[in-house]
C-alpha positions as CSV (number, residue, x, y, z in Angstrom):
1,M,-5.9,53.9,-12.9
2,S,-7.6,52.6,-10.0
3,A,-10.0,49.6,-10.2
4,Y,-12.9,51.4,-9.3
5,Y,-11.9,54.3,-11.4
6,K,-11.7,51.9,-14.6
7,K,-15.4,50.6,-13.9
8,T,-16.7,53.8,-13.7
9,V,-15.2,55.0,-16.8
10,F,-16.7,52.2,-18.4
11,A,-20.1,53.4,-19.2
12,L,-19.1,56.9,-20.5
13,A,-16.5,55.1,-22.3
14,I,-19.3,52.5,-24.1
15,A,-21.6,56.0,-24.6
16,F,-18.9,57.8,-26.1
17,F,-18.0,54.9,-28.9
18,A,-21.4,53.9,-29.4
19,L,-21.6,57.1,-31.3
20,V,-18.3,56.2,-33.4
21,F,-18.3,53.1,-36.0
22,I,-15.3,52.2,-37.8
23,S,-15.2,50.2,-40.8
24,F,-13.3,47.4,-42.6
25,S,-12.3,49.5,-45.2
26,G,-11.5,52.6,-42.9
27,K,-13.8,54.6,-45.1
28,T,-16.4,56.8,-43.7
29,S,-20.1,56.1,-44.7
30,S,-23.0,58.0,-43.6
31,T,-25.1,54.7,-43.3
32,P,-24.3,51.6,-41.8
33,P,-23.7,48.5,-43.9
34,Q,-26.9,47.5,-45.6
35,V,-27.3,44.1,-44.3
36,I,-27.0,46.0,-40.6
37,T,-29.4,48.2,-41.9
38,N,-32.3,45.4,-42.7
39,Y,-31.3,43.7,-39.5
40,F,-32.4,47.2,-37.9
41,S,-35.6,47.5,-39.5
42,D,-36.4,43.9,-39.4
43,F,-36.1,44.2,-35.5
44,S,-38.2,47.2,-35.3
45,N,-41.1,45.4,-37.4
46,A,-40.9,42.2,-35.1
47,L,-41.0,44.7,-32.0
48,E,-44.2,46.3,-33.6
49,I,-45.8,42.7,-33.8
50,L,-44.6,41.6,-30.7
51,D,-46.4,44.7,-29.2
52,N,-49.9,44.4,-31.2
53,T,-49.6,40.6,-30.4
54,A,-49.2,41.3,-26.5
55,N,-52.2,43.5,-26.3
56,S,-54.2,41.0,-28.4
57,Y,-53.0,38.3,-25.4
58,R,-54.0,40.7,-22.9
59,Q,-57.8,41.3,-24.3
60,G,-57.9,37.3,-24.5
61,K,-58.0,37.5,-28.4
62,I,-55.1,35.3,-28.8
63,T,-54.0,32.1,-26.9
64,L,-50.5,31.7,-25.4
65,D,-49.2,29.5,-28.0
66,S,-49.5,32.2,-30.5
67,L,-47.9,35.1,-28.2
68,Q,-45.0,32.8,-27.7
69,H,-44.4,32.0,-31.3
70,T,-44.4,35.9,-32.1
71,L,-41.7,36.1,-29.0
72,K,-39.4,33.6,-30.2
73,D,-39.9,35.4,-33.8
74,T,-38.6,38.5,-32.2
75,R,-35.9,37.3,-30.5
76,I,-34.6,35.6,-33.7
77,S,-34.8,39.1,-35.5
78,Y,-32.7,40.5,-32.0
79,K,-30.5,37.6,-32.1
80,K,-28.9,38.3,-35.8
81,V,-28.3,41.8,-34.6
82,E,-27.0,41.5,-31.4
83,F,-23.2,41.3,-32.1
84,F,-23.7,45.1,-33.3
85,L,-26.1,46.3,-30.9
86,A,-24.8,44.9,-28.1
87,F,-21.4,45.9,-28.7
88,Y,-21.7,49.5,-29.5
89,Y,-24.5,50.4,-27.4
90,A,-23.7,47.9,-24.5
91,E,-25.5,49.7,-21.7
92,Y,-28.4,50.8,-23.4
93,V,-29.2,47.2,-24.4
94,N,-28.4,45.6,-21.0
95,S,-30.7,48.4,-19.4
96,H,-33.6,48.2,-21.8
97,I,-33.5,45.6,-24.8
98,N,-32.0,42.2,-23.4
99,G,-30.9,42.3,-19.6
100,A,-31.0,39.9,-17.3
101,P,-34.5,39.3,-15.6
102,L,-33.0,40.3,-12.0
103,M,-34.3,43.5,-10.1
104,Q,-31.3,45.9,-10.0
105,I,-31.3,49.1,-7.4
106,E,-30.9,52.9,-8.3
107,K,-29.8,55.7,-6.0
108,E,-33.0,57.7,-5.1
109,G,-31.3,60.3,-3.0
110,T,-29.5,58.5,-0.2
111,R,-31.6,55.7,-0.3
112,P,-31.8,52.9,-3.1
113,K,-34.7,52.1,-5.0
114,V,-35.8,48.6,-6.7
115,V,-36.1,49.1,-10.2
116,S,-37.7,46.0,-12.4
117,P,-35.6,44.8,-15.4
118,E,-37.1,45.0,-18.5
119,G,-36.4,43.5,-21.9
120,L,-36.4,40.4,-24.1
121,Q,-35.2,38.3,-21.3
122,V,-37.6,39.3,-18.9
123,L,-40.4,38.6,-21.6
124,D,-39.0,35.2,-22.5
125,E,-39.3,34.4,-18.5
126,L,-42.8,35.8,-18.4
127,V,-44.4,34.4,-21.4
128,F,-43.0,30.9,-21.0
129,S,-44.3,30.4,-17.5
130,D,-47.2,29.1,-15.7
131,E,-47.8,32.4,-14.5
132,A,-48.3,33.9,-17.9
133,D,-52.1,34.1,-17.7
134,K,-52.0,36.1,-14.5
135,E,-49.2,38.3,-16.0
136,K,-51.1,39.3,-19.1
137,S,-50.8,43.3,-18.4
138,R,-47.1,43.1,-17.7
139,I,-46.3,41.1,-20.6
140,A,-48.0,43.9,-22.6
141,A,-46.4,46.8,-20.7
142,V,-42.9,44.9,-20.9
143,A,-43.5,44.8,-24.5
144,K,-44.8,47.8,-25.3
145,N,-41.6,49.3,-23.4
146,V,-39.0,47.3,-25.3
147,K,-40.3,48.8,-28.6
148,S,-40.5,52.3,-27.3
149,K,-36.9,52.0,-25.9
150,Y,-35.7,50.5,-29.0
151,G,-37.6,53.1,-31.0
152,V,-35.4,55.6,-29.4
153,L,-32.3,54.3,-30.7
154,Y,-33.6,53.1,-34.1
155,N,-34.6,56.8,-34.9
156,S,-30.9,57.8,-34.0
157,L,-29.1,55.3,-36.4
158,S,-30.1,57.0,-39.6
159,S,-28.3,60.1,-38.5
160,Q,-25.0,58.1,-37.6
161,E,-21.8,58.1,-39.3
162,F,-21.0,54.4,-39.3
163,K,-17.1,52.8,-39.2
164,N,-16.7,49.2,-38.8
165,Q,-13.3,47.7,-38.6
166,Y,-14.3,47.2,-34.8
167,N,-16.9,44.4,-36.0
168,L,-14.2,41.6,-36.3
169,T,-13.9,42.1,-32.4
170,A,-17.9,42.6,-32.0
171,M,-18.2,39.2,-33.3
172,R,-15.6,37.8,-31.1
173,L,-17.5,39.0,-28.2
174,Q,-20.8,37.6,-29.6
175,L,-19.1,34.0,-29.7
176,V,-18.3,34.3,-26.2
177,R,-21.8,35.5,-25.0
178,I,-23.1,32.5,-27.5
179,F,-21.2,30.2,-25.7
180,S,-21.4,31.4,-22.0
181,M,-25.0,32.9,-22.1
182,G,-26.6,31.4,-25.2
183,V,-26.4,27.4,-25.4
184,T,-26.9,27.6,-21.7
185,G,-30.2,28.8,-21.5
186,F,-29.0,32.2,-19.4
187,D,-30.8,34.3,-22.3
188,T,-33.7,32.2,-22.2
189,P,-34.8,31.7,-19.0
190,G,-38.2,30.4,-19.8
191,S,-38.4,29.3,-23.4
192,L,-34.8,27.3,-23.4
193,N,-34.6,28.0,-26.9
194,G,-30.9,28.9,-26.7
195,I,-29.8,26.6,-29.7
196,E,-32.4,27.9,-32.1
197,E,-31.2,31.6,-31.3
198,S,-27.5,30.5,-31.4
199,R,-28.2,29.4,-34.8
200,A,-29.7,33.0,-35.6
201,S,-26.8,34.6,-34.3
202,F,-24.2,32.7,-36.1
203,E,-26.4,33.2,-39.5
204,G,-26.4,37.0,-38.7
205,M,-22.7,37.0,-38.4
206,L,-22.0,35.0,-41.6
207,V,-24.0,37.2,-43.7
208,F,-22.7,39.9,-42.5
209,F,-18.9,38.8,-42.7
210,T,-19.5,37.6,-46.1
211,E,-21.2,40.8,-47.7
212,N,-18.8,43.6,-45.7
213,Y,-15.4,41.7,-45.6
214,N,-13.9,42.0,-48.9
215,Q,-9.8,42.6,-48.2
216,G,-7.1,40.8,-46.9
217,N,-6.2,37.0,-47.2
218,I,-9.0,35.3,-49.2
219,A,-8.1,32.1,-47.4
220,D,-8.5,33.8,-44.3
221,K,-12.0,35.0,-45.4
222,N,-13.0,31.5,-46.8
223,K,-12.1,29.7,-43.6
224,V,-14.4,32.0,-41.4
225,I,-17.1,31.2,-43.6
226,E,-16.3,27.5,-43.2
227,L,-16.6,27.6,-39.6
228,F,-19.6,29.7,-39.6
229,K,-21.4,27.5,-42.1
230,G,-19.9,24.5,-40.2
231,G,-21.4,25.7,-36.7
232,L,-24.6,26.6,-38.4
233,A,-24.7,22.8,-39.4
234,Y,-24.0,21.6,-36.0
235,L,-26.5,23.8,-34.5
236,N,-28.9,22.6,-37.1
237,S,-28.2,18.8,-36.5
238,S,-29.2,19.4,-32.4
239,E,-32.6,17.5,-31.0
240,S,-32.8,19.1,-28.2
241,F,-31.7,21.4,-25.7
242,E,-30.6,18.9,-23.0
243,D,-28.8,16.7,-26.0
244,F,-26.7,19.5,-27.5
245,D,-23.1,18.7,-27.1
246,R,-21.7,22.2,-26.4
247,L,-18.4,20.8,-25.6
248,T,-18.1,19.9,-29.5
249,F,-19.4,22.9,-30.5
250,L,-17.0,24.9,-28.3
251,K,-13.9,22.8,-29.6
252,T,-14.9,22.6,-33.2
253,Y,-16.5,25.8,-33.9
254,I,-16.4,28.4,-31.6
255,D,-13.2,28.5,-30.2
256,P,-11.5,28.1,-33.8
257,L,-13.6,31.2,-34.8
258,Y,-12.7,33.2,-31.9
259,K,-8.8,32.7,-32.9
260,K,-9.1,33.1,-36.7
261,L,-11.2,36.4,-36.3
262,G,-8.9,37.2,-33.3
263,E,-6.0,37.1,-35.9
264,M,-7.7,39.2,-38.7
265,Q,-8.9,41.6,-36.1
266,G,-5.0,42.3,-35.4
267,N,-4.6,45.7,-33.6
268,N,-8.0,47.3,-34.5
269,I,-9.1,47.1,-30.8
270,P,-10.7,49.9,-29.6
271,E,-8.5,51.8,-27.1
272,Y,-11.2,52.0,-24.7
273,L,-12.3,48.2,-24.4
274,K,-8.6,47.4,-23.4
275,Q,-9.0,49.9,-20.6
276,T,-12.3,49.3,-19.0
277,S,-13.3,45.6,-19.8
278,G,-11.8,42.5,-18.2
279,W,-11.5,40.5,-21.4
280,N,-8.2,40.3,-23.2
281,P,-8.8,41.3,-26.8
282,E,-5.5,39.7,-27.4
283,S,-6.4,36.1,-26.4
284,T,-6.5,33.4,-28.5
285,S,-8.8,31.2,-26.8
286,V,-11.8,31.3,-24.6
287,F,-9.7,28.9,-22.1
288,A,-6.6,30.6,-22.7
289,A,-4.4,31.8,-19.7
290,D,-4.5,35.6,-20.7
291,F,-8.5,35.3,-21.5
292,L,-8.8,38.0,-19.0
293,N,-6.6,40.8,-18.1
294,P,-5.9,40.5,-14.4
295,Y,-4.6,44.2,-14.0
296,Y,-7.9,45.5,-15.1
297,F,-9.5,44.3,-11.8
298,T,-6.5,45.9,-9.5
299,E,-4.9,49.3,-8.8
300,L,-1.9,47.6,-10.0
301,N,-0.3,48.9,-13.4
302,K,0.9,46.0,-15.3
303,E,4.3,48.1,-16.0
304,D,4.6,48.4,-12.2
305,D,4.5,44.7,-11.6
306,S,7.6,42.5,-11.7
307,E,8.9,39.3,-10.4
308,A,10.7,40.9,-7.4
309,L,7.5,42.8,-6.5
310,R,5.9,39.4,-6.3
311,K,8.5,37.7,-4.3
312,L,8.0,40.6,-1.7
313,G,4.3,39.9,-1.7
314,K,4.9,36.1,-0.7
315,S,7.1,37.1,2.0
316,L,4.4,39.4,3.4
317,F,1.7,36.6,2.5
318,Y,3.3,34.2,4.6
319,D,4.8,36.1,7.5
320,P,2.2,36.5,10.9
321,V,4.0,39.7,11.2
322,L,1.4,41.5,10.0
323,S,-1.0,40.6,12.6
324,S,-1.2,42.5,16.0
325,D,0.1,39.7,18.1
326,G,1.8,37.8,15.4
327,S,-0.5,34.5,15.5
328,L,-1.8,34.9,11.8
329,S,-0.8,35.2,8.4
330,C,-3.1,35.5,5.1
331,A,-1.6,31.8,4.9
332,S,-3.5,31.2,7.9
333,C,-7.0,30.9,6.3
334,H,-5.4,30.6,2.6
335,N,-3.2,27.4,2.8
336,P,-1.8,26.3,-0.4
337,E,-2.1,22.8,0.3
338,K,-5.8,23.4,0.4
339,G,-6.3,25.2,-2.7
340,F,-5.8,28.3,-0.8
341,T,-8.7,28.1,1.9
342,D,-8.1,26.6,5.2
343,G,-10.6,23.3,4.9
344,V,-12.5,24.5,8.0
345,P,-16.3,25.6,8.3
346,K,-15.3,29.0,9.1
347,S,-12.0,30.3,9.6
348,L,-10.2,30.5,13.3
349,S,-10.2,34.4,14.5
350,S,-7.7,36.0,16.5
351,V,-10.1,35.7,19.8
352,Q,-9.7,32.9,21.5
353,G,-12.7,30.3,20.7
354,K,-13.9,32.0,18.2
355,T,-14.3,32.3,14.4
356,V,-14.8,34.7,11.8
357,L,-18.3,35.1,10.1
358,R,-17.9,33.1,7.0
359,N,-16.1,30.1,5.0
360,A,-12.8,31.3,3.6
361,P,-12.9,31.4,-0.4
362,T,-9.9,30.2,-2.6
363,L,-7.7,33.0,-3.6
364,L,-6.8,31.1,-6.9
365,N,-8.3,33.6,-9.5
366,A,-9.3,35.9,-6.6
367,V,-8.2,38.5,-9.1
368,Y,-10.8,38.2,-11.4
369,A,-13.5,40.2,-9.7
370,D,-14.8,43.7,-9.0
371,R,-16.1,42.9,-5.9
372,Y,-14.6,41.0,-3.0
373,F,-16.0,39.0,0.1
374,Y,-19.0,37.0,0.0
375,D,-21.3,39.8,0.8
376,L,-18.9,42.3,-1.9
377,R,-18.6,44.9,0.7
378,A,-15.0,45.3,-0.9
379,F,-14.2,47.2,-4.3
380,S,-10.7,46.1,-4.7
381,L,-8.1,43.3,-3.7
382,E,-6.5,46.5,-2.0
383,Q,-9.6,46.9,-0.1
384,Q,-10.1,43.7,0.4
385,A,-6.7,43.2,2.4
386,E,-7.7,46.5,4.4
387,H,-10.8,44.8,5.8
388,V,-8.6,41.7,7.5
389,I,-5.7,43.9,8.6
390,F,-8.6,46.5,10.6
391,N,-10.7,43.6,11.6
392,H,-10.8,43.2,15.6
393,E,-11.4,39.4,14.8
394,E,-8.4,38.8,12.3
395,F,-5.3,40.7,11.9
396,N,-6.6,43.2,14.5
397,T,-4.2,45.9,13.6
398,A,-3.3,49.2,11.5
399,Y,-1.4,49.9,8.5
400,S,1.2,52.3,10.9
401,D,1.6,49.4,13.4
402,I,2.5,47.1,10.0
403,L,4.7,49.8,8.4
404,K,7.0,50.5,11.4
405,K,7.8,46.5,11.7
406,L,8.5,46.4,8.5
407,E,11.0,49.4,8.7
408,N,12.3,48.0,11.5
409,D,13.3,44.8,9.7
410,N,16.3,45.2,8.0
411,T,15.5,42.2,5.4
412,Y,12.1,43.9,4.5
413,A,13.9,47.2,4.6
414,D,16.2,46.1,2.3
415,Q,13.7,44.4,-0.5
416,F,11.5,47.2,-0.1
417,K,14.3,49.5,-1.1
418,K,15.0,47.2,-4.0
419,V,11.8,47.3,-5.9
420,F,10.9,50.8,-5.1
421,G,13.9,52.7,-4.3
422,K,14.1,55.4,-1.5
423,N,10.9,56.0,1.2
424,A,9.8,52.7,0.2
425,V,7.9,51.0,3.1
426,N,4.6,52.5,2.6
427,R,1.0,51.9,2.7
428,E,0.8,52.2,-1.2
429,N,4.0,49.8,-1.7
430,F,2.8,47.3,0.6
431,S,-0.5,47.2,-1.0
432,K,1.2,46.6,-4.4
433,A,3.1,43.8,-3.2
434,L,0.3,41.7,-1.5
435,V,-2.3,42.1,-4.8
436,S,1.1,41.1,-7.0
437,Y,1.1,37.7,-5.3
438,V,-2.5,37.4,-5.3
439,L,-2.6,38.7,-8.7
440,S,-0.2,35.4,-9.6
441,L,-2.4,32.8,-8.0
442,K,-3.8,32.1,-11.3
443,S,-5.4,28.9,-12.6
444,F,-6.2,27.9,-16.2
445,D,-3.9,25.0,-16.3
446,S,-6.3,22.2,-15.7
447,P,-6.8,19.1,-17.5
448,F,-10.2,20.2,-19.0
449,D,-8.4,23.6,-20.0
450,K,-5.6,22.0,-21.9
451,Y,-8.3,19.5,-23.5
452,V,-10.1,22.7,-25.1
453,R,-7.2,24.3,-26.2
454,G,-5.8,21.3,-27.8
455,E,-3.2,20.6,-25.2
456,L,-4.2,17.5,-24.1
457,E,-5.1,14.6,-26.7
458,D,-8.1,13.1,-24.9
459,I,-10.5,13.3,-21.4
460,P,-12.8,10.8,-19.9
461,A,-16.0,10.6,-21.0
462,E,-17.7,11.2,-17.6
463,V,-15.9,14.4,-17.8
464,K,-17.2,15.6,-21.3
465,R,-20.8,14.5,-20.0
466,G,-20.5,16.6,-16.7
467,F,-19.4,19.7,-18.8
468,N,-22.4,19.0,-21.1
469,L,-24.6,19.0,-18.1
470,F,-22.7,21.6,-16.0
471,T,-23.6,23.8,-19.4
472,G,-27.2,22.3,-20.1
473,K,-29.7,20.4,-18.1
474,A,-28.0,21.3,-14.4
475,N,-28.2,25.0,-15.3
476,C,-24.6,25.6,-13.3
477,A,-23.6,27.7,-16.1
478,T,-26.0,30.4,-15.7
479,C,-24.6,31.4,-12.8
480,H,-21.2,30.3,-12.8
481,F,-20.0,32.0,-16.1
482,A,-17.0,29.9,-18.4
483,P,-14.2,30.6,-18.3
484,T,-14.1,31.6,-14.7
485,F,-16.8,29.4,-13.8
486,S,-17.9,32.3,-11.5
487,G,-20.3,35.3,-11.1
488,L,-18.4,37.4,-13.4
489,V,-20.6,38.2,-15.9
490,P,-19.4,37.8,-19.8
491,P,-18.7,38.9,-22.2
492,F,-17.3,42.3,-21.0
493,Y,-16.4,40.5,-17.3
494,N,-16.8,44.0,-15.6
495,E,-19.0,43.0,-13.1
496,N,-20.0,40.5,-10.1
497,E,-23.1,38.9,-9.4
498,S,-24.5,37.4,-6.2
499,E,-27.4,34.9,-5.9
500,I,-29.9,33.9,-3.4
501,L,-29.9,30.7,-3.2
502,G,-31.5,29.6,0.3
503,V,-28.4,27.8,1.9
504,L,-29.1,25.6,5.1
505,V,-27.4,25.5,8.1
506,T,-26.9,21.9,7.7
507,P,-27.6,19.8,4.2
508,D,-30.3,18.1,6.0
509,N,-32.9,18.0,3.1
510,K,-35.5,16.0,5.5
511,S,-35.9,18.8,8.2
512,P,-34.0,21.8,6.2
513,Q,-33.4,25.2,8.4
514,L,-32.6,28.3,6.6
515,D,-29.0,29.7,7.4
516,G,-29.5,32.9,9.2
517,D,-26.6,34.9,7.3
518,L,-28.2,38.0,5.8
519,G,-25.6,38.4,3.2
520,R,-25.3,41.5,1.2
521,I,-28.1,43.3,2.7
522,N,-25.7,43.9,5.8
523,N,-22.6,44.9,3.9
524,Q,-22.5,48.1,5.4
525,V,-22.7,49.3,1.4
526,L,-25.8,51.7,2.2
527,T,-26.9,52.2,-1.7
528,E,-27.3,48.3,-1.5
529,Y,-29.6,48.3,1.6
530,A,-32.6,46.8,-0.1
531,W,-34.9,43.6,0.3
532,I,-33.4,42.2,-3.4
533,Y,-30.0,41.5,-1.7
534,E,-31.5,39.7,1.7
535,R,-29.1,36.3,1.9
536,S,-27.6,37.1,-1.2
537,F,-23.7,35.8,-1.4
538,K,-21.0,36.1,-4.1
539,T,-21.3,33.5,-6.7
540,T,-17.7,32.4,-6.4
541,T,-15.8,30.2,-8.6
542,I,-15.8,26.7,-8.8
543,R,-12.4,25.7,-9.9
544,N,-10.6,24.0,-7.8
545,V,-13.6,22.8,-5.6
546,Q,-12.0,19.3,-5.2
547,L,-9.5,21.3,-3.2
548,T,-11.8,24.0,-1.2
549,A,-14.2,21.6,0.9
550,P,-16.1,22.5,2.5
551,Y,-18.8,24.6,0.7
552,F,-20.9,27.5,0.6
553,H,-20.6,31.0,2.8
554,N,-20.9,29.1,6.1
555,G,-19.0,25.7,5.1
556,A,-21.8,23.7,5.9
557,Y,-21.7,21.2,3.2
558,S,-18.9,19.0,3.6
559,T,-19.2,17.0,0.1
560,L,-19.6,17.8,-3.5
561,E,-22.4,15.4,-3.4
562,E,-24.0,17.5,-0.8
563,V,-23.9,20.3,-3.0
564,I,-25.5,18.8,-5.8
565,D,-27.9,17.7,-3.9
566,F,-29.2,20.8,-2.9
567,Y,-29.1,22.2,-6.3
568,D,-31.1,19.1,-7.7
569,N,-33.3,19.9,-5.1
570,G,-34.1,23.4,-5.9
571,G,-32.3,25.1,-3.1
572,G,-34.2,26.6,0.0
573,E,-37.0,27.4,-1.7
574,G,-37.5,23.9,-3.5
575,L,-37.3,22.2,-0.3
576,G,-40.0,24.1,0.9
577,L,-38.5,27.3,2.8
578,S,-39.8,30.7,2.1
579,V,-36.9,32.5,0.6
580,T,-37.2,36.2,-0.1
581,N,-36.4,36.6,-3.3
582,Q,-34.6,33.5,-4.4
583,T,-32.5,34.0,-7.4
584,L,-31.8,29.8,-7.8
585,G,-34.7,28.2,-10.1
586,S,-36.6,26.1,-7.4
587,D,-37.7,23.5,-9.6
588,A,-35.7,19.9,-8.9
589,L,-33.3,19.2,-11.8
590,D,-34.2,15.4,-11.7
591,L,-30.4,14.4,-12.1
592,T,-29.8,10.9,-12.2
593,E,-27.4,9.3,-9.9
594,Q,-24.9,8.7,-13.1
595,E,-25.6,12.8,-14.0
596,K,-24.5,13.5,-10.5
597,K,-21.3,11.5,-10.7
598,D,-20.8,12.9,-14.3
599,L,-20.6,16.7,-13.0
600,I,-18.6,16.2,-10.3
601,A,-15.9,14.4,-12.4
602,F,-16.1,17.7,-14.5
603,L,-15.8,19.9,-11.5
604,K,-12.4,17.4,-10.4
605,S,-11.5,17.9,-13.8
606,L,-10.9,21.9,-13.2
607,T,-8.1,21.0,-10.4
608,D,-5.0,23.2,-11.2
609,L,-2.2,22.4,-8.9
610,S,0.5,24.6,-10.6
611,A,0.4,27.9,-8.6
612,V,0.3,25.6,-5.4
613,E,3.5,23.9,-6.6
614,K,4.8,27.3,-6.9
């Protein structure tokens, strides 16, 4: 199954399985568990109140404080049942109930149409902004729309047959969602009420689990309840969003719950989820090396991969014979000693005196993406290689020329034959070999990973503080999602985000000049030729950044200190430039010098040389 086909099937599979619910006991019921029914009803009532309150605010009858209080209550009501709704109705919830407040595009004929976001996250951003008074009509309209869209779903629930054996999986995904999007502030861009909402989510799952899990090992059940209660108490002890110790929360409650629910889940995993999500339900830690399934993202199937295939791919990766004049190999721009980058702002091309358009990103964990290149123009690793092969400033060749060289090389011909059999040297097998090697360049064994997994007793205090800053005050984790610390969106990990930062030509904050590269809007994917993608670039991983300087798509920033200063100032817009649709918040972060040092200490703790050493 191709990577593109897998992603297409995902929406269809979600829609189908939204109609099928399987219970812990395996018995079919005409109604959902009572606690879920109550949550459904409570959320419906809360949306009704929110609609009325937003309308009253539009008419000037109530204060903004009153509206904010009502929105908080509504979101708390949703969070109690989010684990259920966002699992079984993932696409619908993301599109209409609680999707990110980012404009999207829909195809209208042959042209892309910009569509405004809708849902509770949009309201959170609007209602808790300085522009709330000017946005009264829009707030009222969004509130009414959410009520209407949920009403469609709510009215269909009574006619559903519910089976719930997948609810352990749903809760595990909710734990990932809480950690990566809840306590980081991603889900509450205006109110930063993520800690209180995470409490509500823990409470909802605890009540559901206690009332509905009545089989199996009693010790397992009691352990899960103990962890949920402990997590609730820990969330209740938080003094503020910025002071919350997310690392302790992860190690003490999120990861142990994730593991224990996984043990209880056993083989009750939806088959469609295995095939259509990058998440691996069989993993035992959010920071496990197998938390994601690399074969979801490629056209290479696991059963076709092998050490021999990987060895062949490695030989091809380092061989300049692939380029037309024999001057470039894949390793020319992706040197393992530099974290599989090349250490220069923009890579040298095959044309004398010229460079390619952008900086070379790391290949470590590169497989974990649904789109490739900074402008997201490729939809698979196989396509990514094709762009390099055909580009006249890079390999400047064609598959036919490469295959002819390989066929005429006895060593390669023998290697291909050993791996594939007769008629082995062809385009498909060539791509499989290269992908197999790139797929093997995994990086989840850094000191930080080992500490989270309990394989390392301790890490320096500045690293711990840096992680809590990264996932809290500094807002880094709202774009660089754990555990890849890239734009691969949790909890299903099946799509990449791109961001508009307003990157400068040079890191000169006193005389800032906007870089001229327009990014995604020029990626030649015609359905994405829309103003919302002007200067939009893929959110790449920050793992191994200690090895991969210089930074950003233009390679203009030589040090991590320069990068953090750029973010601290609010990107291009924060420096006073006009940046269309900047998705990075323009307000200054006001990081202290010590906080900046702590952030860098955390970033360096994500350095993993295991793939390099191999």
